[in-house]
C-alpha positions, 0 to 999 in steps of 0.5 A, spaced: 081 680 379 087 679 383 093 678 379 100 676 382 105 674 376 111 676 379 117 672 382 121 675 388 127 673 392 127 675 399 129 673 406 126 670 412 129 671 419 129 666 425 123 669 428 119 668 421 118 675 419 118 675 411 121 681 408 116 683 403 119 686 396 118 694 396 115 693 389 110 688 391 108 692 398 103 697 395 100 692 391 098 688 397 096 693 401 091 696 396 088 689 397 087 690 404 093 688 407 090 682 411 092 675 408 091 668 410 097 663 410 096 656 409 100 650 407 100 648 400 096 642 398 101 639 392 108 642 394 112 643 400 111 651 400 106 656 403 100 659 399 098 666 401 091 669 399 089 676 400 082 676 404 078 677 398 081 671 394 080 667 401 073 669 402 071 667 395 075 660 396 071 659 402 065 661 399 066 655 394 068 650 400 063 652 405 057 649 400 060 642 401 055 638 405 059 637 412 054 631 413 059 627 408 065 625 412 070 626 406 068 633 406 069 634 413 076 631 412 078 635 406 076 642 410 080 640 416 086 638 412 085 644 407 085 649 413 090 645 417 095 650 420 092 656 417 094 663 420 091 670 418 097 675 418 098 683 416 103 687 413 107 690 419 110 697 418 117 694 416 113 691 410 114 684 413 109 678 414 110 673 420 110 666 418 108 662 424 113 656 426 109 650 424 108 653 417 115 655 417 117 648 418 112 645 413 115 649 408 122 648 410 123 656 410 130 658 412 133 664 410 133 665 402 126 665 400 122 666 393 115 669 392 112 666 386 105 669 384 100 664 382 094 669 379 090 670 385 095 668 391 102 667 391 107 662 394 112 662 399 118 657 397 125 655 400 129 658 394 133 651 393 126 647 393 123 653 388 129 652 383 128 644 384 121 645 382 121 649 376 127 646 373 125 642 367 128 641 360 125 644 354 121 638 351 118 637 358 115 644 359 113 644 351 109 637 353 106 640 359 104 646 355 101 643 350 097 638 355 095 644 359 093 649 354 093 645 347 085 645 348 084 652 348 082 656 341 085 663 339 079 666 343 081 662 349 075 657 349 076 650 351 075 645 345 075 638 347 079 633 343 
């Protein structure tokens, strides 16, 4: 399993070259160094998948019946703007203009691990997204994780 947990602050230049943190590059290169960058479904950020994670996701999506119109629409929208990238010698990945624009990426960037992929956010947008008060986060935690027992098994109400 691929495990991305860390959060990094880094920079992107005007040409869309995102300088990756040196501490993350070795881990990413061990995953093959080739990635898929796509628009997020739920937020104004980008999702970056190592090819292995992406292929697993596509295997699942590939089982959708493409003679059903909503399935075709989903596939088209889910993969819209998708680009394949590699880490260059300067430890950067190139973010295409359309994707950079979608996520409103300017200079200050946050890379946030999401277990089998990572997100790329404009720093201000990221901070706004994760900002919450203690009660809201406690309630969210209970809503999401409250039905798991001590062994990690789901126990419905």
